[in-house]
C-alpha positions as CSV (number, residue, x, y, z in Angstrom):
1,X,-0.2,-0.3,-0.2
2,X,1.5,3.4,-1.0
3,X,1.3,6.4,1.5
4,X,1.6,9.8,0.0
5,X,4.0,12.2,2.5
6,X,4.7,15.6,2.3
7,X,8.1,16.5,4.0
8,X,11.1,18.6,3.2
9,X,13.4,17.6,0.4
10,X,16.2,15.8,1.5
11,X,19.8,16.0,0.0
12,X,19.4,14.9,-3.7
13,X,22.2,14.3,-6.3
14,X,23.1,17.6,-8.3
15,X,25.9,18.1,-10.7
16,X,28.1,20.8,-10.4
17,X,26.4,22.5,-12.8
18,X,23.2,22.6,-11.1
19,X,21.5,24.9,-9.0
20,X,21.1,24.5,-5.0
21,X,17.9,22.7,-4.0
22,X,14.6,25.0,-3.7
23,X,12.5,25.4,-0.2
24,X,9.4,24.0,-1.3
25,X,8.3,20.9,-0.2
26,X,9.0,17.4,-2.4
27,X,6.7,15.0,-2.5
28,X,7.8,11.3,-1.3
29,X,6.0,8.1,-2.3
30,X,6.9,5.3,-0.2
31,X,6.0,1.9,-0.3
32,X,4.6,0.5,2.7
33,X,4.2,-2.7,1.9
34,X,7.8,-3.5,1.0
35,X,10.5,-4.4,4.1
36,X,12.8,-1.8,5.7
37,X,15.4,-0.8,3.4
38,X,18.5,-2.3,5.1
39,X,21.2,0.6,5.8
40,X,23.5,2.1,3.2
41,X,26.4,0.5,2.2
42,X,30.0,1.9,2.0
43,X,29.7,3.1,-1.9
44,X,26.4,4.7,-1.3
45,X,28.2,6.7,1.4
46,X,31.2,7.9,-0.8
47,X,28.7,9.1,-3.2
48,X,26.8,11.2,-0.5
49,X,30.1,12.4,0.2
50,X,31.0,13.2,-3.1
51,X,27.7,14.8,-3.9
52,X,28.4,17.3,-0.3
53,X,31.9,18.0,-1.8
54,X,30.3,19.3,-5.7
55,X,27.3,21.1,-3.8
56,X,29.9,23.2,-1.4
57,X,32.2,24.2,-5.1
58,X,28.8,25.3,-6.3
59,X,28.1,27.7,-3.5
60,X,31.7,28.7,-3.7
61,X,31.5,29.1,-7.6
62,X,28.2,31.1,-7.0
63,X,29.9,33.5,-4.3
64,X,33.0,34.0,-6.6
65,X,30.6,35.1,-9.5
66,X,28.9,37.0,-7.1
67,X,32.2,38.7,-6.0
68,X,33.0,39.4,-9.5
69,X,30.0,41.0,-10.2
70,X,30.0,43.5,-7.6
71,X,33.7,44.2,-7.9
72,X,32.6,45.1,-11.8
73,X,29.8,46.7,-10.6
74,X,31.9,49.3,-8.4
75,X,34.5,49.8,-11.3
76,X,31.3,50.9,-13.6
77,X,30.5,53.3,-10.6
78,X,33.8,55.1,-10.6
79,X,34.0,55.2,-14.1
80,X,30.5,56.9,-14.8
81,X,31.7,59.2,-11.5
82,X,35.0,60.5,-13.2
83,X,33.1,60.9,-16.8
84,X,30.7,62.7,-14.7
85,X,33.4,65.2,-13.3
86,X,35.2,65.3,-16.7
87,X,31.8,66.8,-18.6
88,X,31.1,69.3,-15.7
89,X,34.8,70.6,-16.1
90,X,34.4,71.0,-19.5
91,X,31.1,72.6,-19.4
92,X,32.4,75.0,-16.4
93,X,35.6,75.8,-18.7
94,X,33.5,76.7,-21.6
95,X,30.8,78.8,-20.4
96,X,31.1,82.1,-20.6
97,X,31.0,83.3,-17.0
98,X,33.7,81.1,-16.6
99,X,36.7,82.7,-14.8
100,X,40.6,82.0,-14.3
101,X,42.6,82.8,-11.9
102,X,46.0,84.2,-12.9
103,X,48.8,84.4,-10.9
104,X,51.5,87.0,-10.8
105,X,54.2,86.9,-13.6
106,X,57.7,85.9,-12.1
107,X,61.5,86.5,-13.6
108,X,60.6,89.6,-15.4
109,X,63.3,91.9,-16.5
110,X,63.1,95.4,-17.3
111,X,65.9,96.0,-20.1
112,X,66.8,99.6,-21.5
113,X,69.4,100.5,-24.2
114,X,70.7,103.1,-26.6
115,X,71.2,101.9,-30.1
116,X,74.2,103.4,-32.2
117,X,74.8,102.1,-35.9
118,X,77.6,103.8,-38.2
119,X,75.1,104.3,-40.9
120,X,71.9,105.2,-38.7
121,X,73.9,107.3,-36.4
122,X,72.1,108.0,-32.9
123,X,69.3,105.9,-32.9
124,X,68.0,107.2,-29.6
125,X,66.7,105.6,-26.1
126,X,63.3,103.2,-26.3
127,X,60.3,104.8,-27.5
128,X,58.5,104.8,-24.1
129,X,61.6,107.4,-23.0
130,X,61.2,109.6,-26.0
131,X,58.4,112.1,-24.7
132,X,60.6,112.7,-21.8
133,X,63.4,114.0,-23.5
134,X,63.8,116.9,-26.3
135,X,63.8,115.5,-30.0
136,X,67.7,114.6,-31.1
137,X,69.6,115.7,-34.3
138,X,69.9,113.5,-37.3
139,X,73.4,112.8,-36.0
140,X,74.7,112.1,-32.6
141,X,75.7,115.6,-32.4
142,X,74.2,119.1,-32.4
143,X,76.0,119.8,-36.1
144,X,77.4,117.9,-39.2
145,X,80.5,120.2,-39.0
146,X,83.6,119.8,-36.5
147,X,82.8,116.3,-35.4
148,X,84.4,113.4,-35.9
149,X,82.6,110.6,-38.9
150,X,82.1,108.1,-35.8
151,X,79.4,110.1,-34.2
152,X,77.5,111.0,-38.0
153,X,75.1,109.1,-39.9
154,X,77.0,106.9,-42.6
155,X,75.8,106.0,-46.1
156,X,77.3,104.1,-49.2
157,X,78.0,106.0,-52.6
158,X,77.7,105.1,-56.0
159,X,81.5,103.3,-55.7
160,X,80.8,101.3,-52.4
161,X,82.6,104.2,-49.9
162,X,81.3,104.7,-46.7
163,X,80.7,108.5,-46.0
164,X,78.9,110.3,-44.0
165,X,75.2,111.4,-45.4
166,X,75.7,115.0,-45.3
167,X,78.4,114.9,-48.0
168,X,76.4,112.6,-50.2
169,X,73.2,115.4,-50.0
170,X,75.7,118.1,-50.7
171,X,77.4,116.5,-53.6
172,X,74.4,115.4,-55.6
173,X,72.7,119.1,-54.9
174,X,75.9,120.6,-56.6
175,X,75.6,118.1,-59.5
176,X,71.8,118.4,-59.9
177,X,72.4,122.7,-60.1
178,X,75.2,122.5,-62.7
179,X,78.2,123.1,-60.0
180,X,80.6,121.1,-62.2
181,X,80.2,123.5,-65.0
182,X,80.7,126.8,-63.0
183,X,83.8,128.4,-63.6
184,X,86.2,128.6,-60.6
185,X,84.1,126.0,-58.4
186,X,85.7,125.1,-55.2
187,X,88.0,128.4,-55.6
188,X,85.8,130.8,-55.7
189,X,84.4,131.8,-52.2
190,X,80.7,132.6,-52.4
191,X,79.4,136.0,-52.8
192,X,76.2,136.1,-50.3
193,X,76.4,135.8,-46.6
194,X,73.8,133.0,-46.4
195,X,76.6,130.5,-45.3
196,X,75.2,130.4,-41.3
197,X,72.0,129.9,-42.3
198,X,73.1,127.1,-44.5
199,X,74.8,125.4,-41.9
200,X,71.5,125.4,-39.8
201,X,70.4,123.6,-42.4
202,X,72.5,121.0,-43.0
203,X,72.7,120.2,-39.4
204,X,69.1,119.3,-39.3
205,X,69.5,117.3,-42.6
206,X,68.4,119.7,-45.2
207,X,70.1,120.8,-48.1
208,X,68.2,124.6,-49.2
209,X,67.0,124.2,-53.0
210,X,68.2,127.8,-53.8
211,X,71.6,127.5,-52.4
212,X,74.6,129.0,-54.6
213,X,76.7,126.6,-56.1
214,X,79.8,128.0,-54.6
215,X,78.6,128.3,-51.3
216,X,77.8,124.7,-51.2
217,X,81.5,123.9,-52.7
218,X,82.5,126.0,-50.0
219,X,81.0,124.2,-47.2
220,X,82.1,120.9,-48.8
221,X,85.8,122.3,-48.5
222,X,85.0,123.6,-44.5
223,X,83.6,120.1,-43.9
224,X,86.9,118.6,-44.3
225,X,88.8,121.5,-42.6
226,X,87.1,121.6,-39.5
227,X,87.4,118.0,-38.8
228,X,88.8,117.2,-35.5
229,X,91.5,115.2,-37.4
230,X,92.6,115.4,-41.1
231,X,91.9,112.4,-43.1
232,X,95.8,112.4,-44.0
233,X,96.8,112.9,-40.3
234,X,97.9,108.9,-39.9
235,X,100.3,109.5,-42.5
236,X,103.3,111.0,-41.8
237,X,105.3,114.0,-43.5
238,X,108.3,111.7,-44.6
239,X,105.5,109.0,-45.9
240,X,103.9,111.4,-48.2
241,X,107.4,113.4,-49.4
242,X,108.6,109.7,-50.4
243,X,105.6,109.2,-53.0
244,X,107.2,109.9,-56.2
245,X,105.4,107.6,-58.8
246,X,101.4,106.9,-59.2
247,X,101.9,103.3,-57.7
248,X,103.6,104.6,-54.8
249,X,100.8,107.4,-54.4
250,X,98.4,104.3,-54.5
251,X,99.9,102.0,-52.3
252,X,100.1,104.9,-49.4
253,X,96.4,105.5,-49.7
254,X,95.7,102.2,-48.7
255,X,97.6,102.2,-45.6
256,X,95.0,104.7,-44.6
257,X,92.1,103.2,-41.6
258,X,88.7,102.4,-43.3
259,X,87.0,105.3,-42.8
260,X,90.0,107.8,-43.8
261,X,90.4,105.9,-46.9
262,X,87.0,105.7,-48.1
263,X,86.6,109.7,-47.4
264,X,89.8,110.1,-49.6
265,X,88.8,107.7,-52.7
266,X,85.3,109.8,-52.4
267,X,87.0,113.1,-52.5
268,X,89.4,112.3,-55.1
269,X,86.6,111.1,-57.1
270,X,84.9,114.5,-56.7
271,X,88.1,116.1,-57.9
272,X,88.1,114.1,-61.0
273,X,84.5,114.9,-61.5
274,X,85.6,118.8,-61.5
275,X,88.6,118.2,-64.1
276,X,86.6,116.6,-66.6
277,X,84.5,119.7,-67.0
278,X,88.0,121.6,-67.4
279,X,86.9,123.6,-70.6
280,X,84.2,124.9,-68.8
281,X,85.1,125.3,-64.7
282,X,88.9,126.1,-66.0
283,X,89.7,123.9,-63.1
284,X,92.4,121.5,-63.7
285,X,94.1,118.7,-61.7
286,X,96.6,121.1,-60.1
287,X,94.1,123.9,-59.3
288,X,91.5,121.5,-57.8
289,X,94.3,119.8,-55.8
290,X,95.6,123.0,-54.5
291,X,92.2,124.1,-53.2
292,X,91.8,120.7,-51.4
293,X,95.4,120.3,-49.7
294,X,95.3,122.4,-46.8
295,X,91.9,121.3,-45.8
296,X,93.7,117.5,-45.3
297,X,95.8,117.7,-42.7
298,X,95.8,119.5,-38.8
299,X,99.2,121.3,-37.8
300,X,100.1,123.7,-35.4
301,X,102.9,125.2,-36.8
302,X,101.7,127.2,-39.9
303,X,104.7,127.8,-41.5
304,X,105.1,123.4,-41.7
305,X,101.6,123.3,-42.7
306,X,102.3,125.4,-45.7
307,X,105.4,123.6,-46.4
308,X,103.4,120.4,-45.8
309,X,100.5,121.4,-48.0
310,X,102.8,121.2,-51.4
311,X,103.6,118.1,-50.9
312,X,100.1,116.9,-50.2
313,X,98.9,118.8,-53.1
314,X,101.5,117.2,-55.3
315,X,100.0,113.6,-53.9
316,X,96.3,114.6,-54.3
317,X,97.4,115.7,-58.2
318,X,98.9,112.3,-58.6
319,X,96.2,110.4,-57.7
320,X,93.4,112.9,-59.4
321,X,96.0,112.0,-62.6
322,X,95.7,108.3,-62.0
323,X,92.0,108.3,-61.5
324,X,91.3,110.5,-64.9
325,X,94.0,107.4,-66.4
326,X,92.2,104.9,-65.0
327,X,88.5,106.7,-66.2
328,X,89.4,106.8,-69.9
329,X,91.0,103.3,-69.9
330,X,88.0,102.0,-68.8
331,X,85.9,103.5,-71.6
């Protein structure tokens, strides 16, 4: 006779992949007509032990899975927090009313300097200081007469010589107004008394348009005469007197310092330009050398200066003749 009983489900056989038993009751069907079953054998006991181990392993596997899921959820939560913070920071930086703190500058140096250039003269102080100072002349000094060439604005002439810009301005106006064709140019003094006015204008870097050519030629000679040091003073009188040929004079001229050599070459070419117009201006190489010689040197003793001027005249005359000969051979 069979009896139907309701009792909690006993431990049953599960594989490692099955889920744990539920808490619901299990219906057991017992056969009461049969005799009482004998006790479990040793093999049955080992089967139950294996089943218990499998169940424990199943529970530990489930626990590990739960731990990994919790760890993954925590990592995802942390990543979500970081993304949220990054978005907020980007939004705050891009907003119009966002303010950024700027600290004070460090390692700051204030540099002030004065620049001097041989070709541009005295360039002056930095711009922020200029309103506090009087205006500066076009050169380092208040005048272009009686000062050294190192303090003047320099320029290149057509032959590549470095000469003061004021000489080039006067030369350009002299040529433009027909000064080379004027009779007795550089020998005849100006007839009017406008020399002081012209000097003032030249100090400002301006050459008057209506200036007399003889006045302009006289100021060119005065510029050389009023130099603190003559352009031939670096040569001894003995060296000049020993020059007998054109080659000797040319070699001695090359021994001058660079600035003086450029000025001498510019002057020789100016005198050669005058001599080329000799049929009109009546000025030959000897005449033009005679009027320039006293302005090339500085000597305290007037008698010695007069005697030396004769040697300088011959020196200049030889260089002018050599230049004219080179021009003819060049053509």
